[in-house]
C-alpha positions as CSV (number, residue, x, y, z in Angstrom):
1,M,-38.8,36.4,31.2
2,K,-37.0,33.1,30.3
3,Q,-33.4,33.3,29.1
4,K,-32.6,31.6,25.9
5,M,-29.8,29.1,25.7
6,P,-26.8,30.3,23.8
7,Y,-26.2,29.0,20.4
8,I,-23.5,26.3,20.3
9,P,-22.5,25.0,16.9
10,K,-22.5,21.3,16.6
11,R,-19.2,19.8,15.6
12,N,-18.6,16.6,13.8
13,K,-16.1,14.4,15.7
14,Y,-14.2,13.9,12.4
15,D,-13.7,17.5,11.5
16,K,-10.0,17.4,12.4
17,C,-9.6,14.4,10.2
18,K,-11.2,16.1,7.3
19,K,-9.0,19.2,7.8
20,L,-5.9,17.0,7.9
21,L,-6.8,15.3,4.6
22,L,-7.6,18.6,3.0
23,A,-4.3,20.1,4.2
24,Y,-2.5,17.3,2.3
25,E,-4.8,17.7,-0.7
26,I,-6.3,14.3,-0.4
27,T,-9.1,14.5,-3.0
28,P,-11.4,11.5,-4.0
29,T,-9.2,11.0,-7.1
30,R,-6.0,10.9,-5.0
31,L,-7.6,8.7,-2.4
32,K,-8.7,6.4,-5.1
33,A,-5.1,5.9,-6.2
34,I,-3.9,5.5,-2.6
35,L,-6.4,2.9,-1.5
36,G,-6.9,1.2,-4.8
37,V,-10.7,1.6,-4.8
38,S,-13.2,3.1,-7.2
39,Q,-14.0,6.8,-7.5
40,P,-17.5,6.5,-5.9
41,T,-16.0,4.5,-3.0
42,A,-13.2,7.0,-2.4
43,R,-15.8,9.9,-2.5
44,K,-18.0,8.0,0.0
45,K,-15.1,7.4,2.4
46,L,-14.1,11.1,2.3
47,N,-17.7,12.2,2.9
48,D,-17.9,9.7,5.9
49,I,-14.4,9.8,7.4
50,G,-15.5,7.3,10.1
51,S,-15.6,4.6,7.4
52,L,-11.9,4.8,6.9
53,T,-10.3,1.8,8.6
54,T,-7.0,1.5,10.4
55,E,-5.5,-0.1,7.3
56,D,-6.8,2.8,5.2
57,W,-5.1,5.3,7.5
58,G,-1.9,3.3,7.3
59,L,-2.0,3.4,3.5
60,I,-2.7,7.1,3.5
61,S,0.2,7.7,5.9
62,R,2.7,5.7,3.7
63,K,1.5,6.8,0.2
64,A,0.6,10.4,0.9
65,H,3.6,10.9,3.2
66,I,1.6,12.0,6.2
67,P,3.5,11.4,9.4
68,V,1.9,8.8,11.7
69,E,2.4,11.2,14.6
70,E,0.3,13.8,12.9
71,I,-2.5,11.3,12.3
72,R,-2.3,10.2,15.9
73,S,-2.5,13.7,17.2
74,V,-5.8,14.2,15.3
75,F,-7.4,11.3,17.0
76,L,-5.9,11.8,20.4
77,G,-5.7,15.5,20.6
């Protein structure tokens, strides 16, 4: 009898980033104000965290008061 492979849930590599933004209550409306983009663009960037640029993360850090060290730990940790 063959053994079945155990179920391993797939993780998105940007899950930690999403959790960080949710912890600081970054919604599409708030992101729109931070980045100076339209509502659909802000929603699209939150749905695909990989589309946020380094400049976007810098603006989020400064305007949403998220420490840079915390953002770095999400990407490096």
